KEBA-638727 format. One record per residue (C-alpha): residue number from 1; residue in one letter; x, y, z. Coordinates in pm, whole numbers, plus 50000, padded with zeros to 5 digits. Layout:
<recs>
@i=NUM&aa=A&u=X&v=Y&w=Z
...
</recs>
This chain:
<recs>
@i=1&aa=X&u=49619&v=49613&w=50473
@i=2&aa=X&u=49348&v=49615&w=50729
@i=3&aa=X&u=48983&v=49649&w=50640
@i=4&aa=X&u=48871&v=49982&w=50472
@i=5&aa=X&u=48514&v=50070&w=50512
@i=6&aa=X&u=48371&v=50331&w=50274
@i=7&aa=X&u=48042&v=50513&w=50343
@i=8&aa=X&u=47825&v=50707&w=50096
@i=9&aa=X&u=47500&v=50840&w=50232
@i=10&aa=X&u=47177&v=51001&w=50086
@i=11&aa=X&u=47338&v=51335&w=50037
@i=12&aa=X&u=47348&v=51437&w=49662
@i=13&aa=X&u=47390&v=51808&w=49687
@i=14&aa=X&u=47687&v=52043&w=49695
@i=15&aa=X&u=47762&v=52410&w=49762
@i=16&aa=X&u=47978&v=52416&w=49446
@i=17&aa=X&u=47851&v=52440&w=49096
@i=18&aa=X&u=48135&v=52297&w=48886
@i=19&aa=X&u=48036&v=52271&w=48527
@i=20&aa=X&u=48132&v=51903&w=48497
@i=21&aa=X&u=47964&v=51762&w=48819
@i=22&aa=X&u=47595&v=51645&w=48810
@i=23&aa=X&u=47552&v=51705&w=49182
@i=24&aa=X&u=47648&v=52070&w=49164
@i=25&aa=X&u=47294&v=52124&w=49007
@i=26&aa=X&u=47127&v=51980&w=49307
@i=27&aa=X&u=47009&v=52188&w=49605
@i=28&aa=X&u=46980&v=52010&w=49925
@i=29&aa=X&u=46670&v=52007&w=50126
@i=30&aa=X&u=46602&v=51988&w=50499
@i=31&aa=X&u=46437&v=51650&w=50424
@i=32&aa=X&u=46736&v=51523&w=50241
@i=33&aa=X&u=46976&v=51630&w=50519
@i=34&aa=X&u=46745&v=51466&w=50795
@i=35&aa=X&u=46720&v=51137&w=50603
@i=36&aa=X&u=47110&v=51159&w=50531
@i=37&aa=X&u=47188&v=51219&w=50904
@i=38&aa=X&u=46960&v=50935&w=51016
@i=39&aa=X&u=47142&v=50688&w=50767
@i=40&aa=X&u=47481&v=50808&w=50873
@i=41&aa=X&u=47429&v=50750&w=51254
@i=42&aa=X&u=47258&v=50414&w=51179
@i=43&aa=X&u=47590&v=50326&w=51006
@i=44&aa=X&u=47802&v=50445&w=51295
@i=45&aa=X&u=47608&v=50269&w=51561
@i=46&aa=X&u=47602&v=49946&w=51361
@i=47&aa=X&u=47987&v=49952&w=51344
@i=48&aa=X&u=47991&v=49998&w=51724
@i=49&aa=X&u=47784&v=49685&w=51757
@i=50&aa=X&u=47983&v=49460&w=51527
@i=51&aa=X&u=48286&v=49296&w=51693
@i=52&aa=X&u=48454&v=49245&w=51354
@i=53&aa=X&u=48406&v=49605&w=51234
@i=54&aa=X&u=48764&v=49699&w=51264
@i=55&aa=X&u=48995&v=49913&w=51050
@i=56&aa=X&u=48922&v=50256&w=50916
@i=57&aa=X&u=48622&v=50456&w=50782
@i=58&aa=X&u=48631&v=50693&w=50471
@i=59&aa=X&u=48322&v=50905&w=50395
@i=60&aa=X&u=48295&v=50940&w=50015
@i=61&aa=X&u=47974&v=51143&w=49940
@i=62&aa=X&u=47843&v=51238&w=49608
@i=63&aa=X&u=47805&v=51601&w=49722
@i=64&aa=X&u=47973&v=51800&w=49996
@i=65&aa=X&u=47919&v=51646&w=50333
@i=66&aa=X&u=48161&v=51857&w=50561
@i=67&aa=X&u=47959&v=52171&w=50530
@i=68&aa=X&u=47696&v=51997&w=50754
@i=69&aa=X&u=47761&v=51974&w=51122
@i=70&aa=X&u=47618&v=51634&w=51172
@i=71&aa=X&u=47897&v=51487&w=50975
@i=72&aa=X&u=48155&v=51615&w=51210
@i=73&aa=X&u=47943&v=51482&w=51501
@i=74&aa=X&u=47933&v=51143&w=51325
@i=75&aa=X&u=48308&v=51138&w=51253
@i=76&aa=X&u=48377&v=51228&w=51624
@i=77&aa=X&u=48166&v=50938&w=51728
@i=78&aa=X&u=48369&v=50706&w=51485
@i=79&aa=X&u=48687&v=50821&w=51615
@i=80&aa=X&u=48584&v=50719&w=51974
@i=81&aa=X&u=48527&v=50365&w=51849
@i=82&aa=X&u=48828&v=50176&w=51990
@i=83&aa=X&u=48809&v=49932&w=51699
@i=84&aa=X&u=48869&v=50192&w=51438
@i=85&aa=X&u=49221&v=50320&w=51377
@i=86&aa=X&u=49137&v=50615&w=51150
@i=87&aa=X&u=48831&v=50814&w=51024
@i=88&aa=X&u=48792&v=51062&w=50747
@i=89&aa=X&u=48609&v=51211&w=50463
@i=90&aa=X&u=48643&v=51361&w=50102
@i=91&aa=X&u=48565&v=51720&w=50069
@i=92&aa=X&u=48612&v=52041&w=49867
@i=93&aa=X&u=48755&v=52209&w=50189
@i=94&aa=X&u=48497&v=52502&w=50170
@i=95&aa=X&u=48372&v=52423&w=50534
@i=96&aa=X&u=48441&v=52673&w=50804
@i=97&aa=X&u=48732&v=52518&w=50968
@i=98&aa=X&u=48721&v=52672&w=51327
@i=99&aa=X&u=48344&v=52609&w=51363
@i=100&aa=X&u=48351&v=52244&w=51228
@i=101&aa=X&u=48652&v=52146&w=51431
@i=102&aa=X&u=48489&v=52283&w=51736
@i=103&aa=X&u=48196&v=52062&w=51672
@i=104&aa=X&u=48416&v=51763&w=51617
@i=105&aa=X&u=48617&v=51828&w=51947
@i=106&aa=X&u=48300&v=51896&w=52152
@i=107&aa=X&u=48175&v=51566&w=52061
@i=108&aa=X&u=48485&v=51394&w=52182
@i=109&aa=X&u=48649&v=51351&w=51844
@i=110&aa=X&u=49016&v=51239&w=51834
@i=111&aa=X&u=49218&v=51465&w=51624
@i=112&aa=X&u=49500&v=51208&w=51578
@i=113&aa=X&u=49259&v=50971&w=51407
@i=114&aa=X&u=49116&v=51230&w=51157
@i=115&aa=X&u=49208&v=51207&w=50793
@i=116&aa=X&u=49086&v=51454&w=50528
@i=117&aa=X&u=49094&v=51432&w=50151
@i=118&aa=X&u=49051&v=51774&w=49979
@i=119&aa=X&u=48987&v=51842&w=49611
@i=120&aa=X&u=49081&v=52171&w=49459
@i=121&aa=X&u=48823&v=52299&w=49226
@i=122&aa=X&u=48974&v=52582&w=49016
@i=123&aa=X&u=48626&v=52681&w=48873
@i=124&aa=X&u=48508&v=52770&w=49229
@i=125&aa=X&u=48816&v=52881&w=49425
@i=126&aa=X&u=49168&v=53004&w=49367
@i=127&aa=X&u=49492&v=52863&w=49499
@i=128&aa=X&u=49542&v=53141&w=49752
@i=129&aa=X&u=49189&v=53070&w=49906
@i=130&aa=X&u=49236&v=52694&w=49903
@i=131&aa=X&u=49576&v=52729&w=50065
@i=132&aa=X&u=49434&v=52953&w=50336
@i=133&aa=X&u=49193&v=52669&w=50425
@i=134&aa=X&u=49481&v=52418&w=50435
@i=135&aa=X&u=49679&v=52645&w=50665
@i=136&aa=X&u=49403&v=52654&w=50922
@i=137&aa=X&u=49387&v=52268&w=50901
@i=138&aa=X&u=49770&v=52247&w=50961
@i=139&aa=X&u=49738&v=52490&w=51243
@i=140&aa=X&u=49501&v=52239&w=51409
@i=141&aa=X&u=49745&v=51951&w=51347
@i=142&aa=X&u=49499&v=51783&w=51093
@i=143&aa=X&u=49648&v=51522&w=50870
@i=144&aa=X&u=49528&v=51563&w=50508
@i=145&aa=X&u=49604&v=51538&w=50147
@i=146&aa=X&u=49487&v=51764&w=49849
@i=147&aa=X&u=49454&v=51714&w=49484
@i=148&aa=X&u=49314&v=51816&w=49164
@i=149&aa=X&u=49205&v=51668&w=48825
@i=150&aa=X&u=49486&v=51682&w=48568
@i=151&aa=X&u=49330&v=51917&w=48324
@i=152&aa=X&u=49621&v=52044&w=48104
@i=153&aa=X&u=49477&v=52389&w=48070
@i=154&aa=X&u=49463&v=52421&w=48445
@i=155&aa=X&u=49824&v=52327&w=48505
@i=156&aa=X&u=49934&v=52678&w=48595
@i=157&aa=X&u=49666&v=52700&w=48867
@i=158&aa=X&u=49776&v=52359&w=49004
@i=159&aa=X&u=50140&v=52439&w=48995
@i=160&aa=X&u=50067&v=52759&w=49190
@i=161&aa=X&u=49883&v=52541&w=49440
@i=162&aa=X&u=50186&v=52314&w=49473
@i=163&aa=X&u=50424&v=52597&w=49527
@i=164&aa=X&u=50200&v=52764&w=49796
@i=165&aa=X&u=50138&v=52437&w=50003
@i=166&aa=X&u=50393&v=52307&w=50261
@i=167&aa=X&u=50627&v=52042&w=50106
@i=168&aa=X&u=50481&v=51782&w=50371
@i=169&aa=X&u=50131&v=51807&w=50210
@i=170&aa=X&u=50077&v=51554&w=49930
@i=171&aa=X&u=49908&v=51693&w=49627
@i=172&aa=X&u=49779&v=51418&w=49403
@i=173&aa=X&u=49675&v=51444&w=49045
@i=174&aa=X&u=49375&v=51249&w=48896
@i=175&aa=X&u=49358&v=51152&w=48538
@i=176&aa=X&u=49121&v=51358&w=48348
@i=177&aa=X&u=48828&v=51159&w=48208
@i=178&aa=X&u=48683&v=51232&w=47872
@i=179&aa=X&u=48985&v=51407&w=47735
@i=180&aa=X&u=48962&v=51215&w=47405
@i=181&aa=X&u=49335&v=51195&w=47372
@i=182&aa=X&u=49625&v=51077&w=47569
@i=183&aa=X&u=49843&v=51306&w=47762
@i=184&aa=X&u=50151&v=51426&w=47591
@i=185&aa=X&u=50482&v=51348&w=47730
@i=186&aa=X&u=50547&v=51694&w=47833
@i=187&aa=X&u=50198&v=51703&w=48016
@i=188&aa=X&u=50293&v=51374&w=48188
@i=189&aa=X&u=50646&v=51521&w=48287
@i=190&aa=X&u=50480&v=51818&w=48436
@i=191&aa=X&u=50229&v=51645&w=48643
@i=192&aa=X&u=50483&v=51400&w=48760
@i=193&aa=X&u=50684&v=51695&w=48900
@i=194&aa=X&u=50375&v=51784&w=49109
@i=195&aa=X&u=50257&v=51415&w=49190
@i=196&aa=X&u=50535&v=51146&w=49182
@i=197&aa=X&u=50258&v=50885&w=49193
@i=198&aa=X&u=50069&v=51020&w=48890
@i=199&aa=X&u=50181&v=50730&w=48664
@i=200&aa=X&u=49955&v=50491&w=48872
@i=201&aa=X&u=49666&v=50701&w=48726
@i=202&aa=X&u=49768&v=50634&w=48370
@i=203&aa=X&u=49792&v=50260&w=48403
@i=204&aa=X&u=49519&v=50004&w=48342
@i=205&aa=X&u=49439&v=49825&w=48656
@i=206&aa=X&u=49263&v=49498&w=48591
@i=207&aa=X&u=48984&v=49431&w=48828
@i=208&aa=X&u=48993&v=49107&w=49035
@i=209&aa=X&u=48785&v=49076&w=49341
@i=210&aa=X&u=48999&v=48842&w=49524
@i=211&aa=X&u=49242&v=49128&w=49584
@i=212&aa=X&u=48992&v=49353&w=49742
@i=213&aa=X&u=48761&v=49090&w=49919
@i=214&aa=X&u=48815&v=49254&w=50258
@i=215&aa=X&u=48683&v=49606&w=50169
@i=216&aa=X&u=48321&v=49712&w=50231
@i=217&aa=X&u=48165&v=50006&w=50043
@i=218&aa=X&u=47836&v=50072&w=50233
@i=219&aa=X&u=47545&v=50264&w=50076
@i=220&aa=X&u=47288&v=50461&w=50296
@i=221&aa=X&u=47053&v=50157&w=50305
@i=222&aa=X&u=47332&v=49916&w=50414
@i=223&aa=X&u=47384&v=49745&w=50077
@i=224&aa=X&u=47748&v=49666&w=50040
@i=225&aa=X&u=47983&v=49641&w=49736
@i=226&aa=X&u=48358&v=49570&w=49704
@i=227&aa=X&u=48425&v=49925&w=49605
@i=228&aa=X&u=48262&v=50258&w=49467
@i=229&aa=X&u=48262&v=50118&w=49104
@i=230&aa=X&u=48126&v=49777&w=49167
@i=231&aa=X&u=47754&v=49742&w=49139
@i=232&aa=X&u=47758&v=49368&w=49270
@i=233&aa=X&u=47578&v=49332&w=49607
@i=234&aa=X&u=47784&v=49134&w=49867
@i=235&aa=X&u=47525&v=49150&w=50155
@i=236&aa=X&u=47362&v=49410&w=50368
@i=237&aa=X&u=47535&v=49575&w=50673
@i=238&aa=X&u=47206&v=49552&w=50878
@i=239&aa=X&u=47140&v=49182&w=50811
@i=240&aa=X&u=47159&v=48966&w=51125
@i=241&aa=X&u=47421&v=48745&w=50953
@i=242&aa=X&u=47633&v=48921&w=50696
@i=243&aa=X&u=47771&v=48693&w=50431
@i=244&aa=X&u=48005&v=48778&w=50156
@i=245&aa=X&u=47899&v=48654&w=49820
@i=246&aa=X&u=48098&v=48568&w=49495
@i=247&aa=X&u=48456&v=48687&w=49452
@i=248&aa=X&u=48381&v=48755&w=49101
@i=249&aa=X&u=48383&v=49118&w=48989
@i=250&aa=X&u=48170&v=49248&w=48709
@i=251&aa=X&u=48416&v=49511&w=48603
@i=252&aa=X&u=48714&v=49477&w=48379
@i=253&aa=X&u=48922&v=49754&w=48524
@i=254&aa=X&u=48961&v=49965&w=48837
@i=255&aa=X&u=48940&v=50308&w=48682
@i=256&aa=X&u=48976&v=50528&w=48981
@i=257&aa=X&u=49210&v=50555&w=49283
@i=258&aa=X&u=48947&v=50441&w=49532
@i=259&aa=X&u=48908&v=50115&w=49326
@i=260&aa=X&u=49266&v=50033&w=49239
@i=261&aa=X&u=49416&v=50127&w=49577
@i=262&aa=X&u=49246&v=49816&w=49711
@i=263&aa=X&u=49416&v=49595&w=49458
@i=264&aa=X&u=49754&v=49556&w=49633
@i=265&aa=X&u=49934&v=49506&w=49305
@i=266&aa=X&u=50111&v=49848&w=49288
@i=267&aa=X&u=50440&v=49865&w=49482
@i=268&aa=X&u=50415&v=50239&w=49509
@i=269&aa=X&u=50109&v=50192&w=49731
@i=270&aa=X&u=50355&v=50077&w=50007
@i=271&aa=X&u=50391&v=50427&w=50125
@i=272&aa=X&u=50014&v=50470&w=50159
@i=273&aa=X&u=49973&v=50168&w=50394
@i=274&aa=X&u=49793&v=50033&w=50598
@i=275&aa=X&u=49497&v=50252&w=50477
@i=276&aa=X&u=49558&v=50364&w=50121
@i=277&aa=X&u=49195&v=50495&w=50095
@i=278&aa=X&u=49295&v=50827&w=50253
@i=279&aa=X&u=49556&v=50892&w=49992
@i=280&aa=X&u=49809&v=51033&w=50240
@i=281&aa=X&u=50156&v=50886&w=50201
@i=282&aa=X&u=50367&v=50813&w=50504
@i=283&aa=X&u=50730&v=50803&w=50413
@i=284&aa=X&u=50908&v=50558&w=50653
@i=285&aa=X&u=51260&v=50597&w=50771
@i=286&aa=X&u=51342&v=50244&w=50625
@i=287&aa=X&u=51205&v=50041&w=50337
@i=288&aa=X&u=51280&v=49671&w=50270
@i=289&aa=X&u=51172&v=49523&w=49940
@i=290&aa=X&u=51184&v=49178&w=49807
@i=291&aa=X&u=51330&v=49134&w=49469
@i=292&aa=X&u=51165&v=48850&w=49263
@i=293&aa=X&u=50799&v=48891&w=49227
@i=294&aa=X&u=50818&v=49229&w=49391
@i=295&aa=X&u=51071&v=49470&w=49241
@i=296&aa=X&u=51078&v=49229&w=48949
@i=297&aa=X&u=50727&v=49150&w=48860
@i=298&aa=X&u=50643&v=48778&w=48759
@i=299&aa=X&u=50776&v=48728&w=48404
@i=300&aa=X&u=51000&v=49037&w=48383
@i=301&aa=X&u=51383&v=49060&w=48382
@i=302&aa=X&u=51409&v=49425&w=48445
@i=303&aa=X&u=51288&v=49651&w=48714
@i=304&aa=X&u=51009&v=49862&w=48559
@i=305&aa=X&u=51094&v=50219&w=48474
@i=306&aa=X&u=50794&v=50331&w=48708
@i=307&aa=X&u=50954&v=50165&w=49012
@i=308&aa=X&u=51285&v=50320&w=48929
@i=309&aa=X&u=51136&v=50669&w=48915
@i=310&aa=X&u=50933&v=50594&w=49247
@i=311&aa=X&u=51251&v=50490&w=49421
@i=312&aa=X&u=51449&v=50776&w=49310
@i=313&aa=X&u=51183&v=50995&w=49483
@i=314&aa=X&u=51171&v=50770&w=49784
@i=315&aa=X&u=51532&v=50768&w=49839
@i=316&aa=X&u=51504&v=51143&w=49934
@i=317&aa=X&u=51301&v=51048&w=50239
@i=318&aa=X&u=51385&v=50685&w=50337
@i=319&aa=X&u=51669&v=50432&w=50362
@i=320&aa=X&u=51594&v=50162&w=50109
@i=321&aa=X&u=51719&v=49805&w=50158
@i=322&aa=X&u=51658&v=49474&w=49981
@i=323&aa=X&u=51508&v=49178&w=50163
@i=324&aa=X&u=51558&v=48875&w=49952
@i=325&aa=X&u=51632&v=48500&w=49938
@i=326&aa=X&u=51881&v=48581&w=49647
@i=327&aa=X&u=52248&v=48567&w=49750
@i=328&aa=X&u=52424&v=48902&w=49746
@i=329&aa=X&u=52585&v=48864&w=49400
@i=330&aa=X&u=52279&v=48772&w=49213
@i=331&aa=X&u=52063&v=49037&w=49384
@i=332&aa=X&u=52323&v=49297&w=49287
@i=333&aa=X&u=52303&v=49193&w=48917
@i=334&aa=X&u=51927&v=49188&w=48914
@i=335&aa=X&u=51894&v=49530&w=49087
@i=336&aa=X&u=52178&v=49710&w=48908
@i=337&aa=X&u=51940&v=49989&w=48793
@i=338&aa=X&u=51864&v=50093&w=49150
@i=339&aa=X&u=52170&v=49967&w=49322
@i=340&aa=X&u=52319&v=50311&w=49397
@i=341&aa=X&u=52000&v=50406&w=49579
@i=342&aa=X&u=52014&v=50120&w=49827
@i=343&aa=X&u=52156&v=50143&w=50180
@i=344&aa=X&u=52217&v=49770&w=50204
@i=345&aa=X&u=51994&v=49464&w=50241
@i=346&aa=X&u=51917&v=49134&w=50379
@i=347&aa=X&u=52029&v=48857&w=50140
@i=348&aa=X&u=51995&v=48477&w=50124
@i=349&aa=X&u=51700&v=48480&w=50355
@i=350&aa=X&u=51892&v=48654&w=50631
@i=351&aa=X&u=52231&v=48485&w=50619
@i=352&aa=X&u=52397&v=48791&w=50493
@i=353&aa=X&u=52312&v=49154&w=50612
@i=354&aa=X&u=52472&v=49470&w=50461
@i=355&aa=X&u=52458&v=49825&w=50588
@i=356&aa=X&u=52655&v=50043&w=50380
@i=357&aa=X&u=52654&v=50336&w=50617
@i=358&aa=X&u=52828&v=50125&w=50881
@i=359&aa=X&u=53043&v=49934&w=50638
@i=360&aa=X&u=52880&v=49632&w=50795
@i=361&aa=X&u=52868&v=49287&w=50616
@i=362&aa=X&u=52760&v=49022&w=50853
@i=363&aa=X&u=52761&v=48666&w=50760
@i=364&aa=X&u=52577&v=48369&w=50922
@i=365&aa=X&u=52822&v=48069&w=50832
@i=366&aa=X&u=52684&v=47753&w=50701
@i=367&aa=X&u=52807&v=47396&w=50804
@i=368&aa=X&u=52983&v=47289&w=50492
@i=369&aa=X&u=53081&v=46942&w=50606
@i=370&aa=X&u=52825&v=46767&w=50376
@i=371&aa=X&u=52896&v=46965&w=50058
@i=372&aa=X&u=53173&v=46763&w=49914
@i=373&aa=X&u=52949&v=46442&w=49933
@i=374&aa=X&u=52659&v=46622&w=49782
@i=375&aa=X&u=52863&v=46720&w=49483
@i=376&aa=X&u=52950&v=46365&w=49410
@i=377&aa=X&u=52579&v=46279&w=49422
@i=378&aa=X&u=52462&v=46581&w=49209
@i=379&aa=X&u=52452&v=46394&w=48875
@i=380&aa=X&u=52276&v=46083&w=49016
@i=381&aa=X&u=52010&v=46302&w=49188
@i=382&aa=X&u=51972&v=46549&w=48908
@i=383&aa=X&u=52080&v=46884&w=49044
@i=384&aa=X&u=52350&v=47131&w=49016
@i=385&aa=X&u=52503&v=47262&w=49342
@i=386&aa=X&u=52605&v=47616&w=49386
@i=387&aa=X&u=52774&v=47770&w=49686
@i=388&aa=X&u=52756&v=48137&w=49780
@i=389&aa=X&u=53031&v=48281&w=49996
@i=390&aa=X&u=53230&v=48588&w=50114
@i=391&aa=X&u=53596&v=48563&w=50194
@i=392&aa=X&u=53581&v=48189&w=50191
@i=393&aa=X&u=53283&v=48166&w=50424
@i=394&aa=X&u=52983&v=47985&w=50273
@i=395&aa=X&u=52649&v=48132&w=50378
@i=396&aa=X&u=52404&v=47969&w=50126
@i=397&aa=X&u=52383&v=47653&w=49900
@i=398&aa=X&u=52128&v=47598&w=49633
@i=399&aa=X&u=52035&v=47272&w=49456
@i=400&aa=X&u=51905&v=47372&w=49129
@i=401&aa=X&u=51678&v=47136&w=48923
@i=402&aa=X&u=51666&v=47205&w=48544
@i=403&aa=X&u=51417&v=46931&w=48440
@i=404&aa=X&u=51058&v=47042&w=48470
@i=405&aa=X&u=50961&v=46697&w=48599
@i=406&aa=X&u=51137&v=46786&w=48930
@i=407&aa=X&u=50933&v=47104&w=48990
@i=408&aa=X&u=50628&v=46893&w=49095
@i=409&aa=X&u=50856&v=46682&w=49332
@i=410&aa=X&u=50916&v=46954&w=49591
@i=411&aa=X&u=50700&v=46800&w=49842
@i=412&aa=X&u=50790&v=46751&w=50203
@i=413&aa=X&u=50862&v=46391&w=50120
@i=414&aa=X&u=51096&v=46487&w=49829
@i=415&aa=X&u=51290&v=46728&w=50050
@i=416&aa=X&u=51306&v=46487&w=50341
@i=417&aa=X&u=51455&v=46228&w=50095
@i=418&aa=X&u=51711&v=46473&w=49954
@i=419&aa=X&u=51801&v=46573&w=50303
@i=420&aa=X&u=51862&v=46205&w=50396
@i=421&aa=X&u=52050&v=46129&w=50077
@i=422&aa=X&u=52287&v=46421&w=50131
@i=423&aa=X&u=52331&v=46402&w=50502
@i=424&aa=X&u=52249&v=46774&w=50560
@i=425&aa=X&u=52317&v=46864&w=50930
@i=426&aa=X&u=52051&v=46969&w=51167
@i=427&aa=X&u=52223&v=47302&w=51191
@i=428&aa=X&u=52100&v=47383&w=50839
@i=429&aa=X&u=51750&v=47471&w=50733
@i=430&aa=X&u=51588&v=47389&w=50386
@i=431&aa=X&u=51349&v=47610&w=50182
@i=432&aa=X&u=51213&v=47557&w=49841
@i=433&aa=X&u=51151&v=47834&w=49586
@i=434&aa=X&u=51089&v=47790&w=49222
@i=435&aa=X&u=51320&v=47512&w=49091
@i=436&aa=X&u=51568&v=47528&w=49376
@i=437&aa=X&u=51635&v=47384&w=49719
@i=438&aa=X&u=51794&v=47640&w=49931
@i=439&aa=X&u=52011&v=47548&w=50231
@i=440&aa=X&u=52102&v=47818&w=50481
@i=441&aa=X&u=52185&v=47818&w=50859
@i=442&aa=X&u=51897&v=47724&w=51088
@i=443&aa=X&u=51729&v=48020&w=51262
@i=444&aa=X&u=51794&v=48281&w=50987
@i=445&aa=X&u=51515&v=48444&w=50815
@i=446&aa=X&u=51429&v=48758&w=50639
@i=447&aa=X&u=51245&v=48891&w=50937
@i=448&aa=X&u=51560&v=48825&w=51171
@i=449&aa=X&u=51783&v=48995&w=50914
@i=450&aa=X&u=51548&v=49307&w=50892
@i=451&aa=X&u=51522&v=49309&w=51271
@i=452&aa=X&u=51904&v=49306&w=51294
@i=453&aa=X&u=51934&v=49602&w=51053
@i=454&aa=X&u=51661&v=49798&w=51226
@i=455&aa=X&u=51838&v=49742&w=51562
@i=456&aa=X&u=52167&v=49860&w=51435
@i=457&aa=X&u=52012&v=50165&w=51261
@i=458&aa=X&u=51762&v=50258&w=51530
@i=459&aa=X&u=51441&v=50203&w=51309
@i=460&aa=X&u=51128&v=50137&w=51501
@i=461&aa=X&u=50863&v=49889&w=51371
@i=462&aa=X&u=50640&v=50191&w=51310
@i=463&aa=X&u=50911&v=50359&w=51122
@i=464&aa=X&u=50975&v=50066&w=50889
@i=465&aa=X&u=50784&v=49946&w=50580
@i=466&aa=X&u=50831&v=49608&w=50412
@i=467&aa=X&u=50708&v=49447&w=50080
@i=468&aa=X&u=50718&v=49095&w=49949
@i=469&aa=X&u=50527&v=48828&w=49760
@i=470&aa=X&u=50641&v=48482&w=49874
@i=471&aa=X&u=50587&v=48247&w=50157
@i=472&aa=X&u=50899&v=48332&w=50336
@i=473&aa=X&u=50802&v=48703&w=50341
@i=474&aa=X&u=50501&v=48617&w=50567
@i=475&aa=X&u=50667&v=48661&w=50902
@i=476&aa=X&u=50829&v=48994&w=50796
@i=477&aa=X&u=50497&v=49118&w=50654
@i=478&aa=X&u=50300&v=49023&w=50957
@i=479&aa=X&u=50548&v=49168&w=51194
@i=480&aa=X&u=50565&v=49536&w=51063
@i=481&aa=X&u=50251&v=49741&w=51065
@i=482&aa=X&u=50333&v=49911&w=50735
@i=483&aa=X&u=50362&v=49617&w=50479
@i=484&aa=X&u=50250&v=49526&w=50134
@i=485&aa=X&u=50198&v=49170&w=50033
@i=486&aa=X&u=50218&v=49201&w=49649
@i=487&aa=X&u=49957&v=48977&w=49494
</recs>
C-alpha cells in the first residue's frame, strides 16, 4: 500500500439536514468558505513542494464539500501533481454534476485520477434521484463507489438502490452505530447480499499504529494524525522538518472503515489496493494467495468462514491461485474448503506450478544425489527428512526439527553447517521457515512461479493481485502493483 493522504478542512456545514448528523444543523457562511478555501489550497501547494508527498489524496469533510466549486478547482490541481496517483472526495452526490465537472476539466483536472465516494441518505433523497446522479457520473467515465448506513428499517430503500445501480458499481454498507443491539442473522444475510464485504464492518479491528504508520490525516491547520479517529498529533505538515512521533496509538479499536482500511490485516482488502481509502474494489483477472499466515491466520488450522465467503464471491470475477512454500499435497489438505474454487497455484516456492485450465503441472526437479547420505545422518543431526515428488520426480526436501532448542539455531552459521554436513549440491537453494529447512532447485521462487503462470495465461502485472506474509513473499509483493502484505 502506498501513502494515503486524508484532508479535512474548516468546512462544517452541509446542504442536507439528516436527523442524526450534527453538521446538518450548521449553515455555512461566506467567511467559513473563504477560510476553508485558503486552507485547502495551502494544503495542495504544500504537497506540490514536498518531494516525499507521493500517493493519493482523499478529501473527507465534516460537511458537504463538492457543492463548492473551489473544491473541484483544488481536486483538479491535485490531479495535475505527477507525484499523486489518485485524488478524490466523500460526498452526498447532491452537487450539479455537469457544472462541477466542467469546473474540474477547465482547471486541467485528470478524469482518470478522480475517485468519488457517495453516501446515500434516504431521509434526503430517494433511490431514483440518487441513481440519476450516479448515471451522470458514469456517463462522464467517473470512477466511484456508493453506500449507506445499514439501518435495518431502511433495507428496502437500500435494496432498491442496489437493483437500480449498474452491477459494476460497488455499494458498501456501514454498520449502524447506536443500534443498541446486534444485527440478527437475517439482517446480516440481507446486507451481505448487497455488500459482500459487510462482515468487515462487524468485526473488531484492534488499533495498532505500526500498521498505519505511513498514512497522514491532515487537519486544516496542518496538524497530522494517523487516521480520522486518532487524536494523537504526529507533526505539522507546514513545519520545516516533519517528524513522525510515537508509533503508539491511543485507541483500542479502529471502529470505522477509514481507520481499519489502513491496518492491512484483512485479506479482503486485497481487492481495494493499492489505495483502500477510496473504497472502490478493483477485481483483478488473477489472484495469488499465500497459505500459512495469510489464508490461514497465525494459530488457526482452518480457513476462516469469512475468507471462504469472500473467495466464493471473488471466484465469479477472478482466477484464484495459491502461492505457497508448501508442497502440493500439504497445500491441498490445508485448503480443502476452497480447493474447488482454485485455478491452480505455485507450490514449494515455485518448484511446482499447476494450471488446471491447461492441465499443466510443471516440475522443477531437484538434484537428489545427496539425499541417501542425508537420511543416514538424520538421527545424528536431529531432523526428519521428507521428500515431495510427482511421478518419481523430487521437487522439494524438508528437514524438520521437532525439538524447540533447534528453532533458535536457524542462523546462517547453522544452515551453512548443515549444508556442509549433508553435501547439498550448489544447484540447490536452502530456505528456512518455522522449524524446517527447505531445499529446492536454485533459481526457483514464488515470484518466478507466479510470473510463469501469468505468462501462460496472459495476465499482466496490473491485472494480477498477490497477498502474503513471509520473507519469501517480498519479491512477489514488490513486483506486483496490487499486493497486500498481511501483517
